[in-house]
C-alpha angles and dihedrals in degrees: 000000000000091000091062101041090106091054091048090051093050094045089054089048088050093051093048090048091050087052093050088047089056091052089051092049090048093049091049090054096246088133096051127357096032097027087133088071096045100091091056103034096046087068088072085080087079089078098061091037091058093045090055092052090050093049091045093052092045089050090050092048095047100038105030107026094035094238098312115095128159124219092254094050089051093046092048091049090053091048089054091051089050092051091050091047088050090052090049095044097083087057094047090048091050094048091045096049099038101039113012101042112003094163094055097103093046091050097045092045090051092046093049094048094044093051092047094239092124140008114248089253092052093047092048090051092051103036106057138103096259093050093046091049091053093044091050093050093048094040093049091053096045099041092038093054093045092048090047091052092052099038092049089061091060099039100045116106117268116246112256112234 
């Protein structure tokens, strides 16, 4: 367990940051008044997400590997973070959709039906707690592994010549 304490710490930081981001989105009206902009603007979260992975791998490199980390070590550390974030994501989704923005599903279903993007049945099938929990777990794993693979390239130790 001691060998993954850094990953646990950064996964928790990621989850708390994701919750803070949801508060920001809600306060900016992306879950109601400006819901038409949500699908595009929510992608800005990629910036803090990547920063967290960079800081996490730099932390692992400095404090666990004593400044020398291979690509594989960095990548595996990032994958561990991704798995923990995926495990935490049902809880962050529940907190978000129950306490931060409880009207989100109602708003996005209405928007999707009104704009003709989806029928009411399709919208209700897609925009619900169960669907979002599944999407968040899968998304955390896929995006986390991809981010880890890229960030590890830049954080690994340079070869001494």
